[in-house]
Structure formats: structure tokens, C-alpha cells
N, C-alpha and C positions, 0 to 999 in steps of 0.2 A: 893369544887368548887373554881375556880380561881376568883379573884376580877373582876367582869364584867366591872366595870367602868374603869378599867385600860386597858382592852383588847378589849373592844367594840365588844364583841360577836365573837372573833376569834375562828375558828374551830380547832380541834386537829391537822389537817394536817398543819395548819399555824404554830403551835407550833413546830411540827417536822421539818419543813423547817427552822424555826428560829434557832433551835438547831444546825442544819447542818451548817448554816451560822456562828454561834458563834464558831464552831470548825474549820472554814476555814477563819480566820480573815485576812484582807488585811494589808499591811504595814502601810497605812495611817490611817486605823481604830485603829491599835495598838498605833500609835503616838498620835492621838487625844484622845483615851481612857485614856491613862496615864496622859495626861495634864488636861483633864476634872476633873479627881479625885483630882488632885493637886490643880487646880485653884478654884474649886467649891466644897470643901470638905463637905459643909453643904447640898449639893443637891445630890440626888440619880439618876444618869443616868443609864439607862439599855441599853445594847447592843443587837441589833437584836431583838427588842421587837415587838411581835405580836399586831396589832391593826386592828380589823375587818378582811379584806381580805389582808391586807398589813403587811410588816415587816419594821419597822423603824430602820435605822442604829443605832441611839441613841435616847432615849426618856427619858425626865424628866417629870414624872407624876405631881408632885407638881406645876410645872410651865407650864404644858401642852405645851411643846416645843419638836419638833422633829428636830434633826440635821441629814441631809443627806450629804453623801460624794459621789460626782459624778465623775466617770471616763470618759474617752473620748467617750465611747459608748453613753453617755447621750446627745451627740451632734447630733446623728442621728435623722432625723425627726420623725420616728415612736416612738422611745424611748422618745424623747422630748414631744411628744403629750401625751403619756402614763403618763409621769411625771406630766404634767399639770392636767390631770384628777385625778390622785392619790392625788396631792396636794389639789385640790378643795375638794375631798371627805374627806380628813383628816381635812381640815379647817372647813368643815361642822360639825365636832365633837367639834369645838372650840379649835383645836390644831394649834399652830403656827408652820410652817415648814420653816426652814432656810437651805439653800443649800450652799455647798462649793465644789470646784473642788479638785481633788487630788493635783493639782499644788498649789492651795492656801495653803493647809495644809503643803505641803513639802517646799514651798518657803517662806511662810509668816505666820507661825503658830501664832505668837503673835497678828497679826492683826485679824486673824480668831478668836482667843479667845476673843479679844476685842469686835468683832461683836456679838459673842455669849453672852457675858456679857451684852451688851446693849439690846439684845433681851429678856433676862430673867428678866430685871428690870422693 
């Protein structure tokens, strides 16, 4: 049985969807993934990690931090509203959610990593 405290009761379908997402990584996810492992070698970040009914772009269980990368679709009102609901649900588990845009990662990766560092301390 998978560690329930790490997955918050995620159903098998969520694990299947997460696996598909891990196999279709975006360029910004690739960039951030490489730098997270470099910058924070002592922490274990997981990509496309199932949590309840959601899938986190990156999750560090020991710090209870989710890092989300948002493309331009996240500016649409319905998506923005869903993101707010999702974030509240995840925060109810005691998980901190930090969000970055694709542009932030592509144009200012070092500042992004500094913000992540501040969030996990």
C-alpha cells in the first residue's frame, strides 16, 4: 500500500494520470526539475505527484510544499477560479502552494529558486 500520508487518499486513476503527465513533461518543468535537484540536493522533490484528487507539478513531502508552474491558460477566469479552490483544498492538508508562471521560470530562474528557498525555510 502506498504511503497514505504522502498521497492523501489519491485514487488509482489519479496515479495513472500523474504517470501520463510525467511522460509528457513541459520544457519549463524540465528546466525547474533539473535546478531543484541541483539547488536542493538534500530534499526530495517529486514530479507530477498525486495528492487527493489533484496532481502537483512538484511536491516536497518533508517540507509540505507544492510548486506549481502556470501557463497562460491559468489566466482564464474559470481556470483561475479552479486554481483558487484547488489551492485552498491543498492548504487544508497543511501544504504550502507556491506558483510561478512559465515566463518567470524562463526569464528569471534564479529569482524563482530564491523564492522557493525562502518558502521552504
